[in-house]
C-alpha positions as CSV (number, residue, x, y, z in Angstrom):
1,X,89.6,117.2,67.9
2,X,86.6,119.1,67.9
3,X,85.1,116.9,65.1
4,X,85.2,113.7,67.6
5,X,82.0,113.3,69.9
6,X,81.9,112.6,73.5
7,X,78.1,111.9,74.2
8,X,76.6,113.9,77.5
9,X,74.5,111.0,78.9
10,X,77.7,108.5,79.2
11,X,80.4,107.9,81.9
12,X,83.9,108.0,80.7
13,X,87.6,106.4,82.0
14,X,90.8,108.3,81.9
15,X,91.4,105.0,79.7
16,X,89.3,106.3,77.0
17,X,86.2,104.0,77.6
18,X,82.5,105.0,78.1
19,X,80.2,103.2,79.9
20,X,76.3,103.5,79.5
21,X,74.3,102.8,82.6
22,X,70.8,100.8,81.5
23,X,67.4,100.9,83.4
24,X,68.5,97.3,84.5
25,X,71.5,98.3,86.3
26,X,73.6,96.6,83.4
27,X,76.0,98.8,82.2
28,X,77.6,98.8,78.4
29,X,81.0,99.4,77.4
30,X,83.1,100.8,74.5
31,X,86.0,102.9,73.6
32,X,85.8,106.6,73.2
33,X,85.9,108.2,69.7
34,X,89.3,109.5,70.7
35,X,90.5,105.8,71.1
36,X,89.5,104.8,67.9
37,X,90.7,107.8,66.1
38,X,93.9,107.2,67.7
39,X,94.1,103.8,67.4
40,X,93.3,104.1,63.3
41,X,91.4,101.2,61.3
42,X,90.3,98.4,63.8
43,X,90.8,94.9,62.7
44,X,90.4,92.5,65.3
45,X,88.9,92.7,68.9
46,X,89.4,90.3,71.5
47,X,86.7,90.7,74.3
48,X,85.8,88.7,77.8
49,X,83.3,85.6,77.7
50,X,80.0,85.6,79.4
51,X,80.2,84.8,83.1
52,X,83.7,86.5,83.2
53,X,84.4,88.4,86.7
54,X,86.5,91.9,85.9
55,X,88.1,93.6,88.1
56,X,88.2,97.4,87.3
57,X,91.3,98.6,86.1
58,X,92.2,95.3,85.0
59,X,93.2,94.1,81.2
60,X,89.6,92.1,79.8
61,X,90.3,92.2,76.2
62,X,92.3,93.9,73.3
63,X,91.6,95.8,70.5
64,X,94.3,95.5,67.4
65,X,94.4,97.8,64.7
66,X,96.7,98.6,61.9
67,X,99.0,100.6,64.1
68,X,99.2,98.8,67.5
69,X,97.4,96.3,70.0
70,X,95.6,98.2,73.0
71,X,94.6,96.7,76.4
72,X,90.6,97.1,77.1
73,X,90.5,97.7,80.7
74,X,87.0,96.9,82.8
75,X,86.1,100.1,83.9
76,X,84.0,98.6,86.6
77,X,84.1,95.6,89.1
78,X,81.5,92.9,88.0
79,X,80.1,89.8,85.8
80,X,80.4,90.4,82.0
81,X,76.7,89.8,80.8
82,X,76.8,89.7,76.9
83,X,79.7,90.6,74.1
84,X,79.0,92.1,70.7
85,X,79.4,89.4,68.4
86,X,79.2,91.7,65.5
87,X,82.4,92.7,66.1
88,X,83.8,89.5,65.3
89,X,83.1,89.6,61.6
90,X,83.0,93.5,61.5
91,X,85.9,95.3,64.0
92,X,85.4,98.4,61.7
93,X,82.5,99.2,63.7
94,X,84.2,100.4,66.5
95,X,85.9,103.1,63.9
96,X,82.5,103.8,62.5
97,X,79.9,103.7,65.4
98,X,82.1,103.8,68.6
99,X,79.0,104.8,70.8
100,X,76.8,102.6,69.1
101,X,77.1,99.6,66.9
102,X,80.6,99.2,67.9
103,X,80.0,98.7,72.2
104,X,82.1,95.8,73.0
105,X,80.7,94.3,76.0
106,X,77.7,94.3,79.0
107,X,78.5,93.9,82.6
108,X,76.6,94.0,85.8
109,X,78.6,96.2,88.2
110,X,79.2,94.6,91.9
111,X,78.5,98.2,93.0
112,X,75.7,100.0,91.3
113,X,76.8,103.3,92.2
114,X,80.5,102.7,90.7
115,X,79.7,104.2,87.4
116,X,79.0,107.7,89.3
117,X,82.4,107.9,89.9
118,X,83.5,107.6,86.4
119,X,84.1,111.1,84.2
120,X,81.0,112.6,82.9
121,X,81.7,114.1,79.2
122,X,83.1,117.3,80.4
123,X,85.6,115.8,82.8
124,X,86.8,113.6,80.2
125,X,87.1,116.1,77.3
126,X,89.3,118.2,80.1
127,X,91.5,115.3,80.3
128,X,92.5,115.0,76.9
129,X,93.6,118.9,76.8
């Protein structure tokens, strides 16, 4: 799995999602390269609606691939502030650029420090072995 990347500036969940904390306190969420690789070719993405309140660990969307359907779990509690509408027409962005154009949604966490409790890149990589 050495060809899969895990940027060190992100936080990770054991459910194979990444969280990028922005300067404004908003966090951007997507799935890791490990997850997109395991899923195979992504063909459809269902995301939460802007304004939805999500609870950490609860399903708030789905990723459908040629192999399976997987839940998207909220990594933190808070309010959804944006979704990546590009995924409606091009869900394959999750495969080609999971940490960039393939992001899924943004949210404002209820607890700004909650992301600090998530795994760092080394901790996430260790959880995969």
